[in-house]
N, C-alpha and C positions, 0 to 999 in steps of 0.2 A: 759251474763245472770247470774244473781246471783243464787246461789245454797244455799238452806237453810238446816241446819242440823236438823234432826228430830229423830223419833224413829228408831229402828233397824229392824222392820219387814216390808217386801215388800209385796204388795198385787197382783202384776201382775205376772202371770206364765212366762211371757216372760223374766222377769229379773232374773229368776232362772238359765238361761244359763250363767254359770260363766266360767271364764278362769283362769288358774293359773296366779298368779301375775307376772307382768312385770313392770319394771321401766318406759318403754317407750311404751304406748299403740299405736296401729296402727290406728290412727284417722286422716282422711284427713280434711283439713280446711273447705271444702265445707259442710261436715256433722258437723254442729256446735252443737253437743251435749255436755253438760257440763261434765267435767272430774274433779273429786275431789280426791285428794290424800293428806293424812294427812302429813303435814310438808314437802311436796315435793318442792325442790328448783326450779324446772323447770316449775312451773305452770304459765300459761299466766297471764299477768297483768290484763286482763279483768275479772279475777275471784277473784281479791283481795277483792273487796267489799263483794263477796259471802263468803269468808273465815271469814271476820270480823263478819258477821251476824251469821255464823255457830258457831263461838266461843261463841257468846252471848247466843244463844238459845239452845246450846247442854247441855244435862243434865249429860252425863257421860264423855265428853271430847274426845270421839273417832271419831267424825266427820262423823257419818253415815248419809245416805240419807233417808229422809222420803218418805212415799208412795205417798203423795200428790205432793211433789216436783218432784219425778221421773215421775209421770203422766204428770205434766205440761211440764216438759222438753222433754219428749218423744213426746208429741203433737206438741211442737214447732219445734222439729227437723223433724217431719213428714211434717210440713208445709213448712220448708225451703228446704228440699231435694226433696220432691215430689215423690220419688220413694220408700221410706222406709215405709212399712205398718207394724206397730208394732204388730197389732192384728193377722196378717197372715204371720209373718216373716219366719216361718219354712217352709212354702210351696211356697212362692213367691219370696224369696230373697236368693242370694248367698253370698253377702257381709256381714260383721260383723262389728258392731260399738260398741265401748266400752262405757257403760253408768254407770257403778258402780257395786259394790257388797257389801255384808254385811261385809266382812273382810277388807274393805278399798281398794281393788284392783279392776281394771276395769273389767266389763263384756262386752259382745259384742252383737250387734244388727245387723241383716242382712241388707246390703245396697249395691246395685250393683255399685254405683258410687265409693264407697270406694274400692271395689274389682278391679275396672278398674284402679284407681290411684295406688293401691298397685302393680298391675301388671307392671305399667310403672316405678314405683320407684325401683323395683327389678332389672331393666336394663338387663333383660334376664337371670338372674341367676336361676339355678334349685331350686325347692322348697326343695329339700333334703338338700341344704346347709343352709337353714333358720331354721332348727329345726322342732318341731311339729307344725302342722297347724290345724286350724278349718275352714273348708270350704275354704281352700286356703290361710288363714291368719296365719302368723307365731305366735306361742305362746310359752310359757315356761312351761314345765312340773314341777312336784314337785322337781325333782332332779336338775333343772336348766340347763338341756341339751339343751333346745331350745333357750337359750339366744344368741342373735347375738353377734358375736365376734367383737372386735375393728377393725380387718383387713377386715371383710366381710361387707355385707350390714347391715345397722342399721337404722331403721325408725326414722325420726326426729319427734319432737313434733308437728310441724305444717304441716307435710306431705311432706316437700320439702327435696330432697337429698342434702347434704352439698357439695359433690364433685362428678365429673364424674368418674365412675368406668371404668377401662380398660377392654375391651372385651378380649375374649380368643385369637382371631386372632392377637391382638396387644400386648399381654403380652410377653415381651422379655424374662423374666425369665423362663416362661413356655416353650417358644420356644427353648431356650437353654437347658432346662432340657430334652425335647424330642430329641434334637440333641446332646446328650452327647458324642457320639462317633465321635469326631472331626477328628481323624486320618482317619477313614473310609470315612468320608465326604470329607476331603481334597484329598485323593487318588482318589475318584470318580471324583472330579472336575478336577484334573490334567489329568486323563485319557481322560476325555471329551475334554479338550483343545488339547491334543496331537492327538486325533482322528479327529480333525477338518480339513477341507480342506485347510485352510489358517491360519497361525499363527497370521496374522495381519488383520483378517477379520472384526474386530470391527472398524478399521480406514481406511482400504483400500479395494479396490474391484479389481476384475479380469479385466484386460485390453482387448483390441481388436486390430484389425489391424490399426485402426485410431490412437490409442495411440502409437502403435509401430512406425507408420509413423511420429508422432510428435517427438518422441525421436530421430529418425534418422535425421529428419530435423534439430533439434537443434544441434546435434553433428557433422553432416557431410554436408548436402546439403546447409544449409544457410551459414555456415562459408566459404565453397568453393566458392559459387557464390558471396558472399559479398566481399571476398578478391579479386576475379577476377575483379569485378566491380571497386574496389578502385585502383587496379594496372593499369587497363586500363585508369581510370580517371587521375592517376598520370602521365602517359605518354602523355595524352592529355594536361595537364597543362605544362609539360616539352616542348611539341611541341609549345605551345603558348609562353612560355618563350624564346625559341630559335628563334622563329619568331620575337620577339621584338628586339633581339640582332643582328639578321642577315638580315631578310627580310625587316624590316622597314628601316634600314640605306641604304640598296640597293635601295629601292624605292625612298627615299629622294635624294640620289645621282643621280639617273636617272632623277628625276624631275628637279634638278638644271642643269644637263647636257643638257636637252632638252631646258631649258630656255636660257642657254648660247649659244646653237647652233642656235636657232631661233632668238635670240636677239630682241625679242619683247614680251611685257607682254600679257599673256593670263590668263584668269580666271582659277584657278586650279580646278580640280575635287574634289568631296567630299572625295574620298579615299586619295588623296594627302593632303587635308586639315586635315583629320583625322590623317594621319601619322605625319604631321607637329605638330599637337597639342600634340600627344603622345611624340614626341621627346622633345618638350618644357617641358613637365611634368617630363620626365626622367632626362633631364639635370638639372632642378631645384632641384630635389630630390638628385641627386648625389652631386651637389654643396653645398647643406645644410649639408649633412652628412659628406662631406670632412672637413667642418669647425668644426665638433664636435670632442672633444678629447675623444677617446674611452678608453684610459687608466684611465682617471679620473672617467668615469662612471663605469669602471670595479672595481676600488678600492672602490668606494662608495657602489656598490652592494655586493662586497666580504665582507665588514665589517658587513653585516647584518647576523642575525642568520638563522637557517634552517627554522624556522616557518615564518620568514619575507620573506625569499626567496620564499617559497611556496605561500604566500599571494600575493607577487609582481608578480610572474609568472602568477597566475590566473587572477589578475587584468589586466595585459597586454594582456592575451589571450582573455578576454572579449572585450577589446577595439579593438583588432585585428579583431574580427568578426564584430564589429560595423563599423569599418573603411572599411572593405572589402565590406560590403553591401552598404554603402554610396558611396564608391569610384566607384563601378560598376555603380550605378545610375548616378553619376557625369560624368563618361566617356561616357555613353550612351547619356546624354544630350549634351555633347560636339560634339559627332558625328552627332546628329540631327542638331545642329547649323551649322556644316560644310555642311550638305546637303542643309540647308537653304541658305547659301551663294552661293553654286554652282548652285542653281536653281532659285534664286530670280531675279527680274528685277532691272534695274539701279535705279529706284525710291526708292526701299526698301533696297538698298545696305547698306546705313548707319545704318539702324535699325538692319539688320542681322549681320553686322560687329560688332556693339556694343554688341549685345547679344552673339556673339562668343567670344569676349574678356572677357565679364563677366563670361561666362561658363568656359573659359580657366583659369581664376584666381581662381575660386572655385575648379576646378580639381587640380590645382597646390598646393593649400593649403591643400586639403584633402589628397593628396598622400605624401606630405611632412610629415604630422602628422603620416600617416600610415607607412612610411619608418622608422621614428624614433621609433615607437612602435616595429616594427620587429627587429630593431637593439638592442633595450633594451632587448627583449626576447632572442636574440642570445647571448648577453653578460651574461644574467642570467643563461642560460644553460651552457655556457662555464665556469662560476664560479662554478657551481655545479660539472662539470666534473673534473675540476682541483683540487677541494677541496679534502682533505684526510679524511673527517669525514663522509663518506657515504651520503653526501648531495644529490648526484644525485639519489641514490636509494630512499631516502625519498621523494624527489620531484616527481619522477615518480610514486611511489606507491600512494601518497596522491592525486596527480593531476588526475591520471587515474581512481582511484576508486571514486573520487568525480564526475568525468564525468559519471561513471556508475550509481551512485546514482541519479544524476540529470536527467537522461533520461530513464533508464530501467523501472522504476515503474510508468511511466506516460502513458497516453493514446495517441497513435499515429495513425493517419490515413495514408493512402497510400501516399498521397501527402506530408505530413510532413516527412514521412520516406524517400521519394525521396530527399527532401531538406537536411535532416540530412546526407545522404550518400555523397552528394556533399560537405557539410561542412567538412566531414572527409577526402575527397579527397584533398581539399585545405590545410587542416591541415597537411596531410602527406607530401605535397610538401614544406610547410613552415619548417617542421622539417629537411628536407634535406638541405634547405637553411641555417638553424642554424648550421647544422653539417659542412657545407662548411666554415662558419665563424670560427668554432672551429678548423678546419684543418688549416686555414690561421694563426690563433693565435699560434698553435703548430709550424708551419713552421718558424714564425718570432721569437718566444721567447723560445721555448723548447730547452733543452740541453740533450744530450745523446740519448738513444734509446727510442723514444716516439711513433713510428708508431704502435707498438703492443698494447700499452695502448689506443691509439686513436681508433683503430679498435674494441677493446673490448667494450669501452664505446659507440661507435656508434652502434654496434650490439645490445647492451643492450637497448638503447633508441628505436631503430627501432622495435625490437621484442616486447617490452612492448607495443608500440603503436599498433602493429598488433594484439596482444592477446586481448587487451582491446577493439579494434574495433570489433573483432570477437565475443567476449562475449556479448558485448552490442547489436549487431544486432541479434544474435541468440536468446536472451531472449526477445528482442523487438518483433521479429517475433512470438515467442511462446505466449507471453502474449496478443498480439493483433490479434492472429489468422491470420497471414499473411503467405502465402505459399512461398516456395523458388522460384517459377516461377516468382514472382514479381521482384526479383532482375535480372532475365533474361530479363524482360521487360525494366527495367532501363538500362541494358547494351545495349539493342537494340536501345533505344532512344539515348544513348551516341554515338553509332556507326553511327546512322543516322546524328547526329550533326557533327561528324568527316567528313562524306561524303557530308555535306551541303545539306542533305535531310530534307524535312519537316517531323516532328514527328506527329504521330497520336494523336488525341484527345487533341491537344494543350498542350502537356506535357512540363515540365520545362526543360530548358537547363542548362548545367554546366556553371555558370558565374564565370570566373576567370580573374582577371586583373593582369598581371605579372609585373607591373611597380614598385611597392614597393619592391618585392623580387629582382628585377634587380638592383635597387638602392643599396640595401644592398650588393649584390654580387660584384658589381663594386667598392663599397667603401672598400670592404674587399680585393679584388685582386690588387687594385692599389698600396698599400704599398709593396706587394710582388714584383711587377714589379720594383718599385722604389728601392727596396733593392738589386736586382740583375742587375740593369743597370750598365754598366762600367763607371768608372770615366773619366772625360775628358771635353773637351769643349762642348758648347751647340749644335753646328751642329752635332757632333758625337752622342750625347745623343739623339737628335731628330731622327737621322737615326735608332738607336736601338729601340726607342719607336715605330716608324712606322713599323719596322721589326717584333717586338714582337706582335704588334697589328694585323698585317697581318696574322701572324701564328695563333694567337688566333681566328681571324675571320674565317680562313679556317677550323680550327678544329671545331668550333661551327657550321659552315655551313655544314660540312660533317655530324656532329652529327644530325643536323636538317634534312638533307635529309634522313638519315637512320631512324630516329624516325618517321618522317612524312610518309615516304613510307611504313614502317612497320605498322603504324596505319591504313593507307588506305587499305592495303591488309587484315589485320585482320578484319577490319570493314566489308569489302565486303564478306569475308568468313563467318563471324559470322551471318550476315543478311541472307545470302543464306542458311546456316545451319538451322537457325530458321524458315525460310520459308518452308524448306523441312520437318521440324518436325511438323509444324502447318498444312501443306497441304500434307499429304501422298498420294501416288498413290496406288490405289487398284489393284486387279488382273485383273479387266476389263479395266484398263487404265483410269478410272475416278478418279477425285480428290475429296477428302472429307475433310472438315474442321473440325478439332477437337475443341471441346469446351474447 
């Protein structure tokens, strides 16, 4: 709206209300009253045309407002605001709007909308910080004491605050000024921390009996029961290994003796066919391993670095587990074919015989590969033991901790844990097989006092394996919320398997086929026998071979009797003790089953 410059005298008494001059009048944009300031640089562009007209019509050059122009402007602002009654402003309004003055500075008109917007723009600051006020609106007195400072609130020309002022609660400088005594505050904080119930109360909490039981399970109960289970499983594998070398040859010899005594062909039973099939697999594996040059493989492996030895040993271990699983299935299929031949009719004999031959071929190939993998593992371990650059220690540490990493932080169910324990049992037996190979190599090639060095290295290997198994199963039980009683259940199933009893709930049995380890052991011991045989003619050497074989058989048979009888006694005692624990007798003589 244009403003015309006119005479100096105003006719409305309302415009006599003047305020000391201020460079920035408090006028909200909604109250669009014209503001005139001579030569003011911050004047809105909307008033440029008004200034041009004022310069043309002004008689004295001072830019004063005429009475008629003021009247028209006030009426227009009354129409726009709707709440500003200029005739009764002193009695009906609390806000003040600047409309001009005789001296070129703004005067103020009451307007409630302006007062409301002024209250919002001050952002909660006290009016005392804004200088002198007229009905709540900051103004400047003659001395300039009411001028807003640059750091405080300063009303903008269009009524909009340029930046968000920080409240007192968020003022960091003021907060630090109030807390100037930092030493006293630090001492108070320290005493509060010392007086706390727990120094780690922010990150830990107080445990209970359940937590204590978990700690004891991890440190004592699970390691003890797990190691007991693995040791019993090791002797079960040893009993099966001795049965292959003692009981199976005796059964085959008795079958041939019965055939020679009767002198007529009879269909063999399924047990005799199974023994015959196992003997063919064992003989084929030993024959293939006898044709392998161990010294050549030894020098090839010894030329590799420590990292390559670690990689090679892990690769062989993975293939060992694969062959172990596949070999057990192949042997079970072979036993099924033997039952088919023993119980089939004459019309189906050709079919059953063809299937038995095919299954026998698959089993022979599978166990030849498995025997070679075990022999390569034994040579790798022997290379690490003989080496003088701590290759054995590096191999054990890297291999065992890789085993912990691959199993501990995974989710295991009860059945998966059962299978993992049986894998550890078979691995423990294979390690003893490798150590027997190392012992044979020491006997054949070592010079000087070597027995102490062998015992130390063997003890290191066994202890590392035991410690790693204990750590692995302890934390598997902890992370998967498995109680130590589960390992006692596994031991009960293993004892029932030893006694040929049916396990409850269809639990898994320990599957171990000792054919591949037996091939390695026979391949290792045969050079020792050949080394210590006396020189002479062939009949004399044959006599010595038969004599040494008979002594070896008697020793193995005696060991088989001791191990097998001990296992049966322990299994019977263990199952009886578990039954007494699970079914205690009360004082009335009644039996109660514990959950």
